[in-house]
FISESE-505602 format. One record per residue: chain; residue in one letter; z, x, y of N, C-alpha, C in turn. Coordinates in pm, 1 decimal, m for minus. Atoms other than C-alpha are relative to their C-alpha. Layout:
N
   segu   keti       n.zz       n.xx       n.yy      ca.zz      ca.xx      ca.yy       c.zz       c.xx       c.yy
      A      a          Z          X          Y          Z          X          Y          Z          X          Y
...
END
This chain:
107
   segu   keti       n.zz       n.xx       n.yy      ca.zz      ca.xx      ca.yy       c.zz       c.xx       c.yy
      A      m      m31.4      136.3      m40.5    m1619.2      696.2      735.0      m32.8      m98.6     m112.2
      A      i       36.8       87.7      110.8    m1795.1      535.9      438.1      107.5        1.6     m107.1
      A      v     m106.4      m11.4      100.6    m1523.6      666.9      204.4      121.0      m83.2       40.8
      A      f     m113.9       78.4      m46.6    m1247.5      513.9      420.0      m25.9     m148.9      m15.0
      A      s       35.8      141.6       12.6    m1429.6      180.4      427.5        1.2      m44.8     m145.0
      A      a        0.9       34.4      142.1    m1476.9      186.8       50.6      141.7      m16.5      m52.1
      A      i     m139.4       10.0       46.5    m1106.3      250.8      m12.8       66.3     m124.2       59.2
      A      k      m61.8      115.4      m65.2    m1003.3      m15.1      240.2      m47.5     m133.5      m56.1
      A      s       51.0      124.6       57.6    m1212.6     m273.6       56.6       53.5      m26.8     m140.8
      A      t      m51.1       17.6      136.7    m1027.0     m227.2     m274.6      118.3      m96.7       m3.5
      A      e     m114.0       90.7       17.8     m776.7     m478.2     m411.2      134.1       69.7       19.6
      A      p     m129.8      m64.7      m20.3     m491.3     m224.0     m428.7       30.6       28.3      146.8
      A      y      m20.9      m26.5     m141.9     m539.3     m126.2      m63.3       39.2     m128.5       73.2
      A      k      m24.6      126.6      m69.8     m555.7     m485.3       62.0      137.2      m57.6      m34.8
      A      d     m126.6       56.6       43.0     m257.5     m597.2     m144.1      117.8       82.9       50.8
      A      a     m108.5      m86.9      m46.2      m41.2     m295.0      m56.6       25.5      m19.8      149.7
      A      f      m16.3       19.0     m143.7     m106.0     m338.6      316.6       59.1     m137.9       30.5
      A      a      m52.2      135.5      m22.6      m42.7     m715.1      300.6      149.0       m7.2      m32.0
      A      r     m142.8        0.9       35.9      290.3     m661.5      122.6       83.8       73.8      103.1
      A      a      m76.2      m79.0      m97.6      399.6     m394.7      371.5       16.7      m74.4      131.5
      A      k       m9.5       62.8     m132.4      319.1     m592.7      684.5       80.8     m129.2       m1.8
      A      m      m81.8      121.4        9.8      510.8     m896.6      554.0      143.0       28.9      m46.0
      A      n     m131.3      m35.0       51.5      815.7     m707.7      424.7      102.0        8.1      114.6
      A      p      m99.1        0.8     m108.5     1127.2     m775.2      639.4       58.6      137.7       31.0
      A      e      m55.9     m133.3      m23.7     1262.9     m419.9      592.3      m99.6       89.4       73.9
      A      v      102.8      m78.1      m68.4      933.6     m263.6      701.8      m12.2      m47.5      144.0
      A      i        7.3       55.2     m136.0      914.6     m497.0     1002.5      120.1       45.7       82.1
      A      e     m119.8      m45.2      m71.6     1273.2     m406.9     1095.7      m11.5      146.8       40.1
      A      a        9.6     m143.2      m26.7     1198.6      m34.0     1073.1     m111.6       35.3       98.5
      A      l      116.2      m37.1      m81.4      856.4      m29.1     1242.6      m32.1      m96.7      112.5
      A      g       32.2      101.5      m98.9      848.6     m347.0     1449.6     m122.8      m78.8      m42.2
      A      s      113.5       85.7       32.3      578.1     m610.1     1455.3      m88.4      m11.6      123.8
      A      p       75.9        4.6      125.1      284.0     m622.5     1438.2      m13.0      137.8      m64.4
      A      i       27.8     m121.5       75.8      225.3     m364.0     1166.8     m151.5       17.5       m2.4
      A      k      144.3      m28.2       m2.3     m115.3     m199.5     1201.3      m31.7      110.8      m99.8
      A      e       44.1     m103.2       92.7     m311.6        7.0      953.0      m61.8      115.2       76.9
      A      g       61.0     m117.4      m60.0     m413.7      360.7     1037.6     m141.4       19.9      m52.1
      A      f      139.3      m22.0       35.5     m761.8      501.0     1002.5      m17.2       92.1     m121.2
      A      f       22.0     m104.1      100.1     m726.8      806.0      776.0       77.3      m23.8     m128.2
      A      v      m56.5       27.1      131.2     m644.7      667.9      432.9      m32.4      118.2      m90.0
      A      s       30.8     m104.6       96.2     m613.1      929.6      161.3       31.4      m50.1     m140.2
      A      g      m20.6       38.2      138.8     m617.7      909.0     m214.5     m131.9      m29.9      m66.8
      A      n      121.3       30.4       73.5     m862.6      775.7     m466.6       14.8     m128.2      m78.6
      A      t        6.5      115.0       90.2     m967.8      473.9     m665.3     m113.9       25.2      m96.7
      A      n      101.5      m15.7      102.9    m1164.5      468.1     m986.0        2.2     m126.6      m84.1
      A      v        7.2      124.2       76.2    m1277.6      141.9    m1143.6     m123.2        5.2      m89.4
      A      n      108.0        6.6       97.5    m1487.0      103.4    m1453.9       14.9     m132.4      m74.1
      A      g      m10.1      132.2       61.1    m1524.7     m265.0    m1535.9      140.8      m55.5        9.6
      A      a     m132.8       61.3        5.1    m1191.5     m408.5    m1646.9      113.2      101.7        5.6
      A      a     m101.7     m105.2       m3.9    m1009.0      m73.4    m1621.6      m14.9       80.8      127.9
      A      g        7.2      m84.7     m117.8     m923.7      157.1    m1336.3      135.3       53.2       39.7
      A      e     m123.5      m54.0      m54.9     m666.2      341.0    m1133.6      m16.8       21.2      149.7
      A      a       m0.6      m23.5     m144.2     m571.1      383.0     m769.2      126.4       77.1       35.2
      A      n     m112.5      m78.6      m50.3     m348.1      635.1     m596.4      m26.8       19.5      148.9
      A      l       32.0        7.2     m142.4     m333.6      574.1     m219.9      117.0       39.2       89.0
      A      a      m94.7      m23.6     m108.9     m154.7      693.4       93.2      m61.8      m65.7      123.0
      A      i       54.7       82.3     m107.0     m205.6      440.2      372.3       89.6       12.3      123.5
      A      p      m82.1       m9.7     m120.5      m82.7      522.0      724.7       12.6     m136.0       68.1
      A      i      m25.1      123.9      m73.5       75.8      231.9      912.1       87.4       31.2      121.4
      A      s      m83.7      m19.1     m118.4      247.4      190.1     1246.7       36.4     m134.8       59.6
      A      g      m44.7      115.6      m74.8      434.4      m57.3     1458.1       54.6       48.4      133.0
      A      p      m50.7      m39.4     m131.9      587.9      m59.1     1806.3      119.6       95.5       m5.7
      A      k     m120.5      m82.0       10.5      901.4      118.6     1677.5      m19.8      130.6      m76.8
      A      g       17.8     m123.5       74.9      747.5      392.8     1463.0     m120.0       m2.8      m92.7
      A      k      111.4      m16.5       92.7      510.3      510.1     1193.4       51.7       18.1     m141.6
      A      g      m35.7      m17.5      139.2      509.1      519.9      816.5     m123.7       14.9      m85.1
      A      t      108.1      m12.5       96.1      299.7      561.7      505.4       30.5      m86.5     m120.8
      A      i      m10.3       75.0      124.6      242.1      322.1      218.2      m51.7       90.6     m110.2
      A      y       43.6      m73.3      118.5      226.8      504.3     m114.4      m14.9     m101.3     m112.6
      A      a       29.0       97.9      104.5       62.4      296.3     m386.0      m63.6       69.3     m119.5
      A      k       58.4      m48.5      124.5       m4.3      387.3     m746.7      m15.3     m121.1      m90.4
      A      a       27.3      120.0       79.0     m172.9      118.4     m955.8     m100.6       32.4     m109.7
      A      a       95.5      m11.8      110.6     m363.0       82.2    m1279.8      m57.6     m137.3      m29.7
      A      k       65.8      124.2       37.2     m612.3     m180.8    m1386.2      m27.1        4.2     m149.9
      A      s       21.0       10.2      143.5     m612.1     m288.9    m1747.5      m31.1     m144.6      m33.4
      A      l       42.4      134.7       38.8     m788.0     m588.1    m1901.7      m28.7      m87.5      121.3
      A      g       39.0       73.4     m118.9     m908.4     m687.3    m1555.8      111.2      m30.8       98.3
      A      r     m113.8       30.0      m88.0     m562.3     m699.5    m1394.7       64.3      128.8       49.3
      A      w      m67.7     m114.5      m60.6     m406.3     m450.8    m1152.8      151.3      m15.0      m12.9
      A      s     m146.5       m0.2       m5.2      m38.9     m355.1    m1179.9       45.8      130.7       63.6
      A      y      m54.9     m117.7      m66.8      167.0     m115.3     m971.0      100.9       70.6      m89.4
      A      s     m111.1      m75.5       55.2      377.7      162.6    m1109.9       91.6       43.4      114.3
      A      d      m77.3      m35.4     m119.7      489.4      259.6     m757.5      m63.5      m64.7      121.5
      A      l       47.1       55.1     m127.0      463.4       88.9     m419.9      114.7        7.9       99.8
      A      v     m107.0      m22.3      m96.8      677.8      217.6     m134.0      m58.3       25.6      138.2
      A      v       31.4      m41.4     m137.0      670.6      261.0      242.3      101.6      105.9       37.4
      A      e      m89.0     m104.5      m50.9      811.7      586.1      374.3       m7.0       m2.0      152.0
      A      i      m10.0        1.8     m145.7      931.3      566.7      735.0       m0.3      144.4       49.1
      A      r       18.3     m139.5      m40.8      818.1      883.4      910.0      125.2       59.9       64.7
      A      e     m110.7      m56.2      m77.6     1114.3      929.3     1145.7      124.9       26.0      m84.7
      A      t     m124.6      m11.1       77.8     1391.7      880.5      888.9      m20.9       50.2     m142.0
      A      r       34.2      m33.9      139.0     1211.5      961.5      559.6       57.5      m99.4     m100.7
      A      n      m47.8      105.3       89.8     1372.6      644.7      418.5     m118.6      m64.7      m67.9
      A      r      105.6       68.1       75.5     1169.3      469.8      149.5       41.4     m143.2      m28.9
      A      i      m20.7      142.4       24.9     1137.8       94.2      117.4      m85.9      m38.5     m119.5
      A      d       69.5       38.5      123.3     1046.3      m32.9     m229.9      m61.1     m138.6       19.4
      A      l       67.6      127.8      m20.0      785.7     m308.0     m191.9       m9.7      m83.1     m128.0
      A      l        4.3       73.9      126.3      809.8     m409.4     m558.4      128.8      m77.1      m25.8
      A      r     m130.0       62.7       22.2     1174.5     m509.6     m543.3       m2.5     m144.9       45.2
      A      g      m13.1      140.8      m34.7     1225.1     m882.8     m551.1     m126.9      m81.2      m10.0
      A      a      124.3       76.3       12.1      860.4     m978.5     m600.3       m9.7      m59.6     m139.6
      A      a       13.4       64.3      131.7      766.3    m1213.3     m883.3     m143.0      m43.8      m20.7
      A      p      m36.3     m117.1       79.5      587.6    m1085.2    m1077.4       m0.6      124.7       86.9
      A      p      m22.1     m110.5      m92.2      694.5     m751.4     m927.9     m117.1       93.8       19.6
      A      n      102.6     m101.7      m19.3      383.6     m545.2     m984.4     m135.9      m38.0      m56.6
      A      e      132.5       42.2       45.5       79.4     m749.9    m1076.7      m72.6      m73.8      111.0
      A      f       83.2       71.7      m97.2     m205.2     m870.1     m860.5     m140.9       m5.6      m50.5
END
């Protein structure tokens, strides 16, 4: 439980979940409200101004379930995504959460 809490407190986790629950395509596929699941998997490693995160975050809504896949790196104190998608469990469709954002992969 401590590991899950530690991962959920990271910037990449918080940002990825916030982007997913506000994305119109994710809301259309899963319904609203979007809720986070308990069993997050993956890892984060931060050493000062550098780090990396590779996460799988379960989410659900009234219409179905999905998983946020986030891969991010921290360099010079700033996180940036290389991948950020939601995969809808029932259809296996993937929704790119980086598309259309400005800047598309920095937080």
